[in-house]
KOLMAR-582265 format. One line per field, with one value per residue (C-alpha): residue number from 0; residue in one letter; y, x, z. Coordinates in Angstrom, 1 decimal, always signed. Last residue first. Layout:
BEGIN
i c(NUM|...) .
aa c(A|...) .
y c(Y|...) .
x c(X|...) .
z c(Z|...) .
% end
This chain:
BEGIN
i c(497|496|495|494|493|492|491|490|489|488|487|486|485|484|483|482|481|480|479|478|477|476|475|474|473|472|471|470|469|468|467|466|465|464|463|462|461|460|459|458|457|456|455|454|453|452|451|450|449|448|447|446|445|444|443|442|441|440|439|438|437|436|435|434|433|432|431|430|429|428|427|426|425|424|423|422|421|420|419|418|417|416|415|414|413|412|411|410|409|408|407|406|405|404|403|402|401|400|399|398|397|396|395|394|393|392|391|390|389|388|387|386|385|384|383|382|381|380|379|378|377|376|375|374|373|372|371|370|369|368|367|366|365|364|363|362|361|360|359|358|357|356|355|354|353|352|351|350|349|348|347|346|345|344|343|342|341|340|339|338|337|336|335|334|333|332|331|330|329|328|327|326|325|324|323|322|321|320|319|318|317|316|315|314|313|312|311|310|309|308|307|306|305|304|303|302|301|300|299|298|297|296|295|294|293|292|291|290|289|288|287|286|285|284|283|282|281|280|279|278|277|276|275|274|273|272|271|270|269|268|267|266|265|264|263|262|261|260|259|258|257|256|255|254|253|252|251|250|249|248|247|246|245|244|243|242|241|240|239|238|237|236|235|234|233|232|231|230|229|228|227|226|225|224|223|222|221|220|219|218|217|216|215|214|213|212|211|210|209|208|207|206|205|204|203|202|201|200|199|198|197|196|195|194|193|192|191|190|189|188|187|186|185|184|183|182|181|180|179|178|177|176|175|174|173|172|171|170|169|168|167|166|165|164|163|162|161|160|159|158|157|156|155|154|153|152|151|150|149|148|147|146|145|144|143|142|141|140|139|138|137|136|135|134|133|132|131|130|129|128|127|126|125|124|123|122|121|120|119|118|117|116|115|114|113|112|111|110|109|108|107|106|105|104|103|102|101|100|99|98|97|96|95|94|93|92|91|90|89|88|87|86|85|84|83|82|81|80|79|78|77|76|75|74|73|72|71|70|69|68|67|66|65|64|63|62|61|60|59|58|57|56|55|54|53|52|51|50|49|48|47|46|45|44|43|42|41|40|39|38|37|36|35|34|33|32|31|30|29|28|27|26|25|24|23|22|21|20|19|18|17|16|15|14|13|12|11|10|9|8|7|6|5|4|3|2|1|0) .
aa c(I|N|S|G|R|K|K|L|E|A|E|V|R|R|G|Y|D|K|D|V|R|Y|F|I|A|L|Q|R|K|Q|I|F|T|Q|A|G|T|L|G|D|A|I|N|S|A|L|R|N|K|E|G|E|N|F|I|N|Y|L|N|A|A|Q|V|F|D|I|D|S|L|V|Y|P|S|A|G|I|N|G|S|V|T|M|N|Q|P|Y|T|S|T|G|I|N|N|T|Q|Y|P|G|G|F|S|N|P|E|Y|N|P|R|R|G|G|N|G|N|I|S|M|F|G|D|R|Q|H|N|N|A|G|N|L|P|S|N|I|P|I|Q|A|F|N|P|G|L|R|H|R|H|T|D|P|Y|S|F|L|R|G|Q|L|M|R|D|P|T|P|A|I|G|P|V|M|N|S|P|S|F|A|S|Q|E|T|E|A|F|Y|N|E|P|N|R|N|L|T|M|K|G|V|P|I|L|P|F|D|K|H|S|L|V|K|T|V|D|F|L|D|F|G|L|K|N|A|Q|E|P|E|V|V|Q|I|Y|V|S|W|S|P|Y|D|G|K|E|I|S|N|F|L|D|R|T|A|H|N|P|D|T|G|A|L|K|T|A|E|E|A|Y|F|N|K|I|K|Q|D|T|K|F|H|W|K|V|Y|K|F|S|G|D|A|A|V|L|T|L|T|H|G|S|Y|G|N|M|H|R|Y|G|N|P|T|G|R|D|S|F|L|I|T|V|Q|H|I|S|E|P|S|L|S|L|F|D|W|F|M|D|S|D|P|L|H|T|R|P|N|R|K|Q|T|H|I|F|D|P|F|K|V|P|D|R|I|F|F|V|P|T|N|N|G|V|M|D|W|N|G|E|E|T|Y|F|K|V|A|F|G|R|P|D|R|A|T|D|A|S|G|L|E|G|G|V|T|S|F|R|T|F|I|P|T|K|K|G|V|H|S|L|F|K|A|C|T|L|H|S|I|D|N|T|V|E|F|I|G|H|A|G|S|G|K|A|H|V|V|R|E|P|I|R|E|R|D|F|H|A|L|K|D|I|L|H|F|D|Q|I|L|I|P|G|S|P|G|A|T|T|S|T|Q|N|T|E|V|P|N|G|N|S|T|T|L|V|G|Y|S|S|V|S|P|T|D|K|P|H|Q|F|A|M) .
y c(+177.4|+174.4|+173.4|+171.9|+172.5|+175.5|+176.6|+176.6|+178.8|+181.5|+181.2|+181.9|+184.8|+186.5|+186.3|+187.7|+190.5|+191.6|+191.9|+190.6|+190.5|+188.7|+185.8|+185.4|+185.0|+182.3|+180.3|+180.2|+179.4|+176.6|+175.1|+174.8|+173.2|+170.4|+170.5|+169.0|+171.9|+173.8|+172.4|+172.8|+176.0|+177.6|+176.8|+178.4|+181.4|+181.7|+181.2|+183.7|+186.6|+185.6|+185.8|+189.1|+190.5|+190.1|+193.7|+193.7|+190.4|+191.5|+194.5|+192.7|+190.0|+192.8|+194.5|+191.4|+191.1|+195.1|+194.8|+193.7|+190.0|+190.4|+188.5|+186.6|+187.1|+184.2|+185.6|+187.3|+191.1|+193.3|+193.9|+193.7|+195.9|+196.3|+199.0|+197.3|+194.4|+190.9|+189.1|+191.6|+193.8|+193.1|+190.4|+190.0|+188.0|+185.3|+182.3|+179.7|+176.3|+174.2|+174.7|+172.6|+174.8|+174.5|+176.7|+174.5|+171.5|+168.4|+168.7|+167.8|+164.6|+163.9|+166.1|+163.7|+162.6|+164.3|+161.2|+161.3|+159.0|+158.5|+160.8|+161.6|+164.8|+168.4|+170.7|+172.9|+173.9|+173.1|+172.9|+175.7|+175.4|+174.2|+171.0|+170.8|+168.9|+166.8|+165.0|+166.9|+169.2|+166.4|+164.9|+164.8|+162.4|+162.7|+162.5|+163.0|+165.6|+167.2|+167.8|+169.8|+171.9|+172.9|+173.1|+175.7|+178.6|+177.8|+178.7|+181.9|+182.6|+182.0|+184.7|+187.4|+189.0|+189.7|+186.9|+188.2|+188.5|+190.6|+187.6|+184.3|+182.6|+178.9|+179.0|+179.5|+176.0|+173.6|+170.4|+168.4|+164.7|+164.3|+166.3|+165.5|+162.0|+160.9|+162.4|+161.6|+163.6|+166.9|+169.2|+171.7|+175.4|+176.9|+181.0|+183.3|+186.7|+190.0|+192.5|+194.8|+197.3|+196.7|+199.6|+200.4|+202.4|+201.6|+197.9|+197.8|+195.2|+191.9|+190.1|+186.9|+186.4|+189.2|+190.7|+194.3|+194.3|+196.4|+200.4|+200.6|+203.2|+201.0|+199.7|+202.9|+203.8|+200.4|+201.5|+199.0|+197.4|+195.9|+193.6|+191.8|+188.6|+188.4|+184.4|+182.0|+179.3|+177.3|+176.0|+174.1|+170.7|+169.0|+172.5|+172.3|+168.5|+168.6|+171.5|+170.2|+166.7|+167.7|+170.0|+167.2|+164.8|+164.0|+163.4|+161.9|+161.8|+165.0|+166.8|+166.4|+168.0|+171.1|+171.5|+171.9|+174.0|+176.0|+176.0|+179.0|+180.8|+183.9|+184.9|+183.3|+185.5|+184.5|+187.0|+185.9|+188.3|+188.7|+191.2|+193.4|+195.1|+197.2|+197.4|+199.1|+197.1|+199.0|+196.4|+196.4|+194.5|+193.0|+191.7|+189.4|+189.9|+186.6|+185.7|+185.2|+185.0|+182.8|+183.5|+181.0|+180.0|+177.9|+175.6|+174.2|+175.7|+177.1|+176.0|+177.9|+181.1|+180.8|+181.7|+179.6|+179.5|+183.4|+183.9|+181.5|+183.2|+186.5|+184.5|+182.8|+185.3|+184.1|+181.1|+179.4|+178.8|+177.8|+174.9|+173.7|+174.2|+171.7|+169.2|+168.9|+168.7|+165.8|+164.2|+160.2|+158.1|+157.1|+157.7|+159.7|+161.9|+162.6|+165.7|+168.8|+169.5|+167.8|+170.9|+173.8|+171.5|+171.4|+174.9|+176.1|+176.8|+178.5|+181.9|+183.5|+181.5|+180.6|+182.1|+185.1|+186.1|+183.1|+180.9|+180.0|+180.5|+179.1|+181.5|+179.1|+181.1|+178.8|+179.2|+182.6|+181.5|+181.3|+178.2|+180.0|+177.1|+178.1|+177.3|+177.9|+175.7|+175.5|+176.3|+173.8|+172.9|+169.7|+170.0|+167.9|+165.1|+163.3|+160.1|+161.9|+163.0|+166.4|+169.2|+171.5|+171.0|+171.1|+173.2|+172.9|+175.2|+174.7|+177.8|+178.7|+182.0|+184.6|+188.6|+190.6|+193.8|+193.7|+192.3|+190.5|+187.3|+188.6|+190.2|+193.2|+194.4|+197.7|+200.2|+196.4|+196.8|+196.9|+195.7|+192.6|+190.3|+186.8|+183.5|+180.2|+177.3|+173.7|+171.6|+170.3|+168.8|+168.1|+166.1|+165.9|+169.7|+169.2|+165.9|+164.9|+161.2|+159.5|+157.3|+154.4|+152.4|+150.1|+146.9|+147.2|+147.7|+144.3|+142.6|+143.4|+142.9|+139.7|+138.0|+139.2|+137.9|+134.0|+132.7|+132.4|+130.1|+129.3|+126.1|+123.2|+122.8|+123.1|+122.0|+123.9|+127.4|+130.0|+133.2|+133.5|+136.3|+139.1|+136.5|+136.6|+140.0|+141.7|+142.4|+145.9|+146.2|+147.1|+144.5|+144.7|+145.0|+145.4|+148.9|+151.5|+150.5|+152.9|+151.7|+149.5|+149.8|+146.5|+144.6|+141.9|+140.8|+141.4|+138.4|+137.2|+134.9|+131.3) .
x c(+100.4|+100.4|+96.6|+94.8|+91.4|+91.2|+94.6|+92.7|+89.7|+92.2|+93.8|+90.5|+89.5|+93.0|+92.9|+89.8|+90.2|+93.4|+91.6|+92.2|+95.8|+95.3|+92.7|+95.4|+98.3|+96.0|+96.1|+99.8|+100.0|+97.4|+99.2|+102.5|+100.5|+99.2|+95.8|+92.7|+92.6|+91.5|+88.5|+86.8|+89.1|+86.6|+83.4|+84.7|+85.5|+83.0|+80.7|+82.5|+81.8|+78.5|+77.7|+79.3|+77.6|+78.6|+79.1|+82.9|+83.6|+81.9|+83.9|+87.1|+86.7|+85.8|+89.3|+91.3|+91.9|+92.0|+95.6|+96.9|+97.8|+98.9|+97.0|+99.0|+99.5|+100.0|+101.0|+99.7|+99.9|+96.6|+93.3|+89.6|+87.3|+83.1|+82.2|+79.1|+77.9|+77.9|+74.4|+72.1|+73.8|+77.4|+75.9|+72.3|+73.3|+70.1|+71.6|+70.2|+68.7|+68.0|+67.6|+69.0|+71.8|+74.2|+76.3|+76.5|+76.5|+74.2|+71.5|+67.8|+66.4|+66.1|+67.7|+68.5|+65.0|+65.0|+66.7|+70.2|+71.2|+75.0|+76.5|+74.7|+74.0|+74.6|+73.5|+71.2|+67.7|+67.1|+63.7|+60.8|+60.7|+64.7|+65.6|+67.7|+64.4|+63.8|+67.1|+68.0|+70.5|+72.6|+73.5|+77.1|+76.9|+75.2|+78.2|+80.9|+78.9|+77.6|+81.0|+82.0|+79.1|+80.4|+84.1|+83.4|+81.9|+82.8|+86.7|+85.3|+83.3|+86.2|+88.5|+85.7|+86.1|+82.5|+79.6|+76.1|+72.7|+70.3|+70.2|+70.2|+72.7|+73.5|+77.6|+77.2|+75.9|+73.2|+72.3|+69.0|+69.6|+69.9|+66.8|+64.5|+64.6|+66.6|+64.1|+60.8|+57.3|+59.8|+57.6|+56.2|+55.6|+58.6|+58.3|+60.8|+59.7|+60.9|+63.4|+64.1|+67.3|+69.5|+71.8|+75.0|+77.0|+74.9|+75.1|+78.6|+79.9|+81.3|+84.7|+86.3|+84.7|+87.2|+85.4|+85.2|+88.8|+89.0|+89.6|+85.9|+87.4|+87.9|+84.3|+82.8|+82.8|+81.3|+78.4|+77.2|+74.2|+73.0|+70.4|+67.4|+64.9|+62.8|+62.4|+59.6|+58.8|+55.2|+53.5|+51.3|+51.3|+53.9|+55.9|+57.0|+57.1|+59.5|+61.8|+61.9|+62.8|+65.7|+67.0|+66.7|+68.1|+70.9|+68.2|+68.9|+73.0|+73.7|+70.9|+73.0|+75.8|+74.2|+72.3|+75.6|+77.0|+74.1|+71.7|+70.5|+67.5|+66.9|+63.6|+61.3|+61.3|+64.6|+66.6|+67.9|+70.2|+72.1|+75.2|+75.0|+77.3|+75.5|+75.5|+74.7|+74.1|+70.7|+68.9|+70.3|+73.2|+72.8|+76.2|+77.1|+79.2|+80.3|+78.6|+75.4|+74.0|+71.3|+69.7|+68.9|+65.9|+64.1|+67.1|+67.6|+68.4|+71.7|+74.9|+77.6|+75.4|+76.0|+79.9|+82.0|+81.6|+81.0|+84.6|+86.2|+84.4|+86.2|+89.8|+90.0|+92.4|+94.5|+95.6|+98.2|+96.2|+93.1|+95.3|+96.7|+93.4|+91.8|+94.4|+95.9|+92.1|+91.7|+88.5|+88.9|+90.2|+93.7|+96.1|+94.2|+93.1|+89.1|+87.2|+87.2|+91.1|+90.5|+88.3|+90.7|+93.2|+90.8|+90.1|+93.3|+93.4|+89.9|+91.3|+89.6|+89.8|+87.2|+83.9|+81.6|+77.6|+77.5|+74.0|+75.8|+75.3|+74.5|+71.7|+71.2|+69.5|+67.5|+66.3|+65.2|+60.8|+62.8|+63.0|+64.8|+66.8|+67.8|+71.3|+71.9|+74.7|+74.9|+78.6|+79.5|+79.3|+77.3|+73.5|+72.2|+74.6|+76.7|+75.0|+76.0|+78.8|+80.0|+82.2|+78.9|+75.6|+72.7|+69.8|+68.3|+65.4|+63.8|+61.9|+58.5|+59.0|+56.1|+55.9|+54.1|+56.3|+57.8|+60.5|+62.6|+61.6|+62.5|+65.9|+66.8|+68.3|+68.9|+65.4|+63.7|+64.0|+60.6|+59.7|+57.7|+58.7|+57.8|+59.8|+57.7|+58.5|+59.9|+62.0|+65.3|+67.0|+71.1|+73.6|+76.5|+77.0|+80.9|+82.2|+78.3|+78.4|+78.6|+75.6|+74.0|+71.2|+73.5|+73.8|+69.6|+69.6|+71.6|+69.6|+66.0|+67.1|+68.8|+65.6|+62.8|+65.3|+65.0|+67.1|+70.2|+68.5|+68.8|+70.0|+67.8|+65.6|+62.0|+63.6|+65.6|+64.8|+63.5|+63.1|+60.2|+58.8|+58.3|+55.8|+54.3|+55.9|+54.2|+56.9|+57.3|+60.7|+62.0|+60.0|+56.3|+54.1|+50.7|+48.9|+49.6|+46.5|+45.0|+45.9|+44.2|+45.3|+47.1|+44.9|+44.1|+47.7|+48.9|+48.7|+51.4|+50.1|+49.8) .
z c(+79.3|+81.7|+81.1|+83.7|+83.1|+85.0|+83.4|+80.3|+81.4|+83.0|+79.4|+77.5|+79.9|+80.0|+76.4|+75.3|+77.7|+76.0|+73.1|+69.4|+70.0|+73.2|+71.4|+68.6|+71.3|+72.8|+69.3|+69.4|+73.0|+72.5|+69.8|+71.7|+74.8|+72.4|+71.9|+73.8|+76.3|+73.0|+72.8|+75.9|+76.4|+73.5|+75.3|+78.4|+77.0|+74.8|+78.1|+79.9|+77.1|+76.7|+80.8|+80.8|+77.8|+74.3|+72.2|+73.1|+71.4|+68.2|+67.6|+68.5|+65.8|+63.5|+64.6|+64.3|+60.8|+60.1|+62.5|+59.4|+57.9|+54.0|+51.8|+49.2|+45.9|+43.9|+40.5|+37.2|+37.4|+37.9|+36.0|+36.9|+35.5|+36.1|+33.9|+32.6|+34.5|+33.1|+32.9|+32.8|+30.1|+28.3|+25.8|+25.6|+22.1|+23.2|+22.2|+19.8|+21.0|+17.6|+14.2|+11.2|+9.7|+12.8|+15.1|+17.0|+18.2|+19.5|+16.5|+16.9|+17.0|+21.0|+23.1|+25.3|+26.3|+29.7|+31.4|+30.8|+34.1|+33.2|+30.0|+27.1|+25.5|+26.7|+23.5|+25.3|+26.6|+30.2|+31.9|+32.2|+36.0|+36.4|+37.3|+40.4|+42.3|+39.4|+38.7|+35.6|+37.1|+38.3|+34.2|+35.0|+37.7|+41.3|+44.0|+40.9|+39.1|+42.6|+43.4|+40.3|+40.8|+44.0|+43.6|+40.4|+41.5|+44.8|+44.2|+42.8|+46.0|+48.1|+45.7|+46.0|+42.9|+42.3|+40.9|+39.1|+39.5|+36.9|+35.1|+36.7|+38.6|+39.7|+40.1|+43.9|+43.5|+45.0|+44.7|+45.8|+45.6|+49.1|+50.2|+47.2|+45.8|+49.1|+51.9|+49.7|+50.1|+51.2|+53.8|+52.9|+53.7|+54.4|+53.9|+52.6|+53.1|+50.6|+49.8|+53.5|+53.2|+55.8|+56.5|+55.4|+57.2|+60.4|+59.5|+59.0|+56.6|+57.5|+57.0|+56.9|+53.5|+51.7|+48.8|+50.2|+51.2|+54.1|+55.2|+53.6|+50.5|+48.3|+47.6|+47.7|+44.0|+43.3|+45.4|+48.1|+49.4|+51.9|+51.3|+53.2|+53.7|+56.4|+57.6|+57.5|+59.9|+59.1|+61.9|+59.9|+61.5|+59.3|+58.9|+62.9|+62.8|+59.9|+61.1|+64.9|+63.4|+61.4|+64.2|+66.9|+65.1|+67.9|+70.5|+73.9|+73.2|+71.1|+73.4|+76.4|+74.7|+73.0|+76.4|+78.2|+75.6|+75.8|+73.3|+70.9|+69.9|+67.3|+66.8|+65.1|+62.3|+61.4|+59.2|+55.9|+54.6|+51.5|+50.8|+47.8|+45.6|+43.0|+38.9|+35.8|+33.1|+31.7|+32.9|+36.6|+37.8|+41.7|+42.3|+45.0|+48.4|+50.1|+53.0|+51.9|+55.1|+56.8|+60.2|+63.0|+65.3|+62.8|+61.9|+65.4|+68.5|+67.5|+69.2|+67.4|+68.5|+71.7|+71.4|+69.9|+66.3|+66.3|+67.9|+65.5|+62.5|+63.4|+64.4|+61.1|+59.2|+61.9|+60.2|+61.8|+65.2|+63.4|+61.4|+64.5|+66.4|+64.2|+63.6|+67.0|+68.5|+66.6|+65.6|+64.9|+62.3|+64.0|+61.3|+59.0|+61.7|+61.3|+59.5|+60.6|+59.9|+56.5|+55.8|+56.2|+53.8|+51.3|+51.7|+51.7|+48.0|+48.1|+49.5|+52.5|+55.3|+58.6|+57.0|+57.3|+57.9|+60.1|+59.4|+56.3|+52.5|+49.2|+47.3|+44.2|+41.6|+39.0|+35.9|+33.7|+35.2|+38.4|+40.5|+43.9|+45.7|+49.0|+51.0|+54.9|+55.7|+59.3|+61.3|+63.9|+67.3|+67.3|+68.2|+65.1|+65.6|+63.5|+61.5|+58.0|+58.9|+60.8|+58.9|+58.0|+59.7|+57.1|+55.9|+52.8|+51.0|+47.9|+46.8|+44.4|+43.5|+44.3|+43.1|+45.4|+44.9|+41.5|+39.0|+42.0|+40.1|+37.2|+37.7|+36.3|+39.5|+41.4|+39.9|+40.6|+44.1|+45.5|+48.6|+49.9|+47.4|+47.6|+48.2|+48.8|+50.5|+50.0|+52.8|+53.1|+56.3|+56.4|+57.3|+54.5|+54.5|+53.8|+51.6|+50.5|+51.0|+48.1|+46.8|+48.9|+46.9|+44.9|+46.9|+47.2|+43.4|+42.6|+45.8|+44.4|+40.6|+42.0|+44.0|+41.3|+38.6|+40.3|+37.2|+39.7|+41.3|+45.2|+46.6|+47.7|+50.9|+49.8|+46.0|+43.9|+45.1|+44.1|+46.8|+49.0|+50.7|+47.7|+46.0|+42.4|+41.6|+38.6|+35.7|+35.3|+34.4|+37.6|+39.0|+40.2|+43.3|+42.2|+42.8|+45.6|+47.7|+50.2|+53.8|+56.5|+60.0|+61.1|+63.5|+61.1|+60.5|+56.9|+54.8|+52.3|+49.8|+50.0) .
% end
């Protein structure tokens, strides 16, 4: 007898006959084929084997970082003309609209972690332009903890679980930070109120890295991108964030989905800061150091456009989980810079996508460019675009196929941008400038914000051994004596014997 839905079940539209993976109609999805009523299951039951075998393989590797996130579709519209700065076609004129897909995420947490954890938030936007995809892969903070990619695996290891206990470890976390003083600017942001944003709609996004805008004649400017929330910044205090981690750990995911579903579309105003090439060496710090910000007074925000999210994914796995963002996805008119962390990410991001999703991850619909890809790449797992058909898979050839544009030295590579130097491992030299911007940030906080910052730091730092507490405390004192005194007082309240 066929399975019957209970009579009180709401009626739904039919999606047609259930089939196996090879398209055969399924006679019953409730009972396996057996040898008699109490006999063993037969291996000839293809539907059972088909169903179980796929189920066994449903999970793909979790992202090493940014594992838990939420995505949404939307539109980017140019509101101010910057076509004199870049030949990127999606920025060619006011009113130009480009479809986008955005993914927000926590950084260090696992798939089951809480949305309200004290953690930076990923802020990635995929622009589906007519010249391919541009991925703006940033965070909700304008700086980062480190400035050399060789330190990145070690840093992320300290955000994960202790290899012996399999537990989060305050010693690991603060040991690394106290031995990496360049992290102090990001640490100050992370342990401020902005370390626990009230959902994804109420936080800003930043490129962090300095990028390059290239004009049609090859001239270029350095830029930083800013996405300012139109919903206004809102944050949780530590107590609220901790409570929500237990009562609604999916708060940010739920908030974003529900707001879009009911038509309350979140939006961000998009700006850039522009630096002339000749200004780059006159800033007093390295423009390409991702632990630094540019003064808004000296480099005011220039409006560019509006980003609006107006459609939820139809299927989380197909779109959000399989989305693959990379800083290396650029379009003519946008180019990289010598930023060390950016250079490392140009390799690391697509490499992890190849591991997680396979070598043809760009063929997955959510990652595919508007006009498709046209190249000589063939074969590999999950080649789903016809694999190039009968066309040759090499070049040069005498039988047609994709050809290069020969537009070398203009839109893709800025003219007159030179780099030189002796090959070697050149370390950053720690100096007072590495503490100045953290001090500037600390001193714009009001009394309540300073007190909460010190309390939030002490809540985490008190779990580390005393010698690590002392080393980290010395960094706070070097930023600002008042900063150090407040943290020290909070540590002592918690029983520290520093």
